[in-house]
C-alpha positions as CSV (number, residue, x, y, z in Angstrom):
1,M,24.9,89.6,39.1
2,F,26.7,92.4,41.2
3,S,30.0,93.8,40.1
4,K,33.0,92.9,42.3
5,S,33.0,96.5,43.6
6,C,29.4,96.2,44.5
7,K,29.8,92.9,46.3
8,Y,32.6,94.3,48.4
9,G,30.6,97.5,48.9
10,I,27.7,95.6,50.3
11,K,29.9,93.6,52.6
12,A,31.8,96.6,53.8
13,T,28.6,98.5,54.5
14,L,27.1,95.6,56.4
15,Y,30.3,95.3,58.5
16,I,30.2,99.0,59.3
17,A,26.5,98.7,60.1
18,Q,27.1,95.8,62.4
19,K,29.8,97.7,64.3
20,S,27.8,100.9,64.3
21,Q,25.0,99.2,66.3
22,H,27.5,99.0,69.1
23,D,28.7,102.6,68.7
24,E,32.0,101.4,67.2
25,R,33.9,103.3,64.5
26,V,36.0,101.0,62.3
27,S,39.2,101.5,60.4
28,L,39.9,100.9,56.7
29,K,42.3,98.0,57.6
30,E,39.7,96.4,59.9
31,I,37.0,96.6,57.2
32,A,39.3,95.2,54.5
33,D,40.4,92.3,56.8
34,A,36.8,91.6,57.8
35,I,35.6,91.2,54.2
36,N,38.8,89.7,52.6
37,S,39.4,92.7,50.3
38,P,42.6,94.5,49.3
39,I,43.0,97.8,51.3
40,A,43.4,100.1,48.3
41,F,40.3,98.6,46.6
42,T,38.3,98.8,49.8
43,A,39.4,102.5,50.2
44,K,38.0,103.4,46.7
45,I,34.7,101.7,47.5
46,L,34.4,103.4,50.9
47,Q,35.0,106.8,49.1
48,I,32.0,106.1,46.8
49,L,29.8,105.1,49.8
50,A,30.8,108.2,51.8
51,K,30.2,110.4,48.8
52,A,26.7,108.9,48.5
53,T,26.2,109.6,52.3
54,I,25.6,105.9,53.0
55,I,28.5,105.8,55.4
56,N,30.3,108.5,57.4
57,S,34.1,108.9,57.3
58,T,36.0,110.7,60.1
59,K,39.7,111.5,59.7
60,G,42.3,111.6,62.4
61,P,43.6,109.4,65.2
62,N,40.2,108.4,66.4
63,G,38.8,108.4,62.9
64,G,37.2,105.6,60.8
65,F,33.9,104.7,59.3
66,E,30.5,104.5,60.9
67,I,26.8,104.8,60.1
68,D,24.4,106.9,62.3
69,K,22.2,104.4,64.2
70,V,19.1,106.3,63.1
71,Q,20.1,105.7,59.5
72,L,20.5,102.0,59.8
73,S,16.8,101.3,59.3
74,K,16.6,103.8,56.5
75,I,19.4,102.7,54.2
76,S,18.6,99.8,51.9
77,I,20.8,97.4,50.1
78,H,19.3,98.9,46.9
79,Q,20.9,102.2,47.7
80,I,24.3,100.6,48.0
81,V,23.9,98.9,44.7
82,E,22.8,102.1,43.0
83,A,25.7,104.1,44.5
84,I,28.3,101.6,43.2
85,D,26.8,100.1,40.1
86,G,24.1,102.5,39.2
87,N,20.8,101.3,37.8
88,R,22.2,99.0,35.1
89,L,21.2,95.9,37.1
90,F,17.6,97.1,37.1
91,D,17.4,98.8,33.8
92,G,20.1,97.5,31.5
93,C,19.7,94.7,28.9
94,V,20.5,91.3,30.3
95,L,22.3,90.4,27.0
96,G,24.2,93.7,26.9
97,L,22.3,95.3,24.0
98,N,22.5,99.1,23.8
99,S,18.7,99.4,23.5
100,C,16.3,96.9,25.0
101,N,12.8,97.7,25.9
102,A,9.2,96.5,25.5
103,K,9.0,97.9,21.9
104,E,12.4,96.4,20.9
105,P,13.0,93.5,23.4
106,C,16.0,91.2,23.4
107,P,15.2,87.5,23.5
108,M,15.3,87.4,27.3
109,H,13.6,90.8,28.0
110,S,10.2,89.5,29.1
111,E,11.5,87.0,31.6
112,F,14.0,89.4,33.1
113,V,11.5,92.2,33.6
114,I,9.8,90.1,36.3
115,I,13.1,89.0,37.9
116,R,14.5,92.5,38.0
117,K,11.3,93.9,39.6
118,Q,11.5,91.2,42.3
119,L,15.2,91.8,42.9
120,S,14.7,95.6,43.0
121,E,11.9,95.2,45.6
122,T,13.9,92.7,47.7
123,L,16.9,95.0,47.8
124,A,14.8,98.1,48.5
125,T,13.1,96.4,51.5
126,S,16.3,95.0,52.9
127,N,17.6,97.6,55.3
128,L,21.0,97.7,57.0
129,L,19.5,97.3,60.5
130,D,17.7,94.0,59.8
131,V,20.7,92.5,57.9
132,A,23.2,93.6,60.5
133,L,21.0,92.1,63.3
134,D,21.3,88.8,61.5
135,L,25.1,89.2,61.5
136,N,25.2,90.1,65.2
137,L,23.0,87.0,66.0
138,G,25.4,84.8,64.0
139,L,22.6,83.8,61.5
140,T,24.7,85.1,58.6
141,V,28.4,85.6,57.8
142,L,30.4,88.1,55.7
143,K,33.3,85.7,54.9
144,R,34.4,82.1,55.0
């Protein structure tokens, strides 16, 4: 469903959110280790997230990545998906046709309109604060 970049982007953002709740800034290496992702790949994803102002990046000896605590409840998982994968998950054809809409639907169009709407709503209402709280409580995990 999500691209590999998007999966790692969501996990990286959640890890940063979890640490940001405790006023901790985290390094690239720490994030990559925490989500089992190659460092160079993680760096590219974090650049995209920083450019989209989802995460903050600070350079220097005390640098790293963080998210302002006030923003944790305002940033949704949907925003992360959009920043990395764009809207194709919500707008594109499930069968990969160049044009798929209500006037010229693919064979799966009608069924997936409902699924996409539900997915979009779920991701839009899932904010970093709530998801990171579950991580802090040990109710969810980022890697196995």
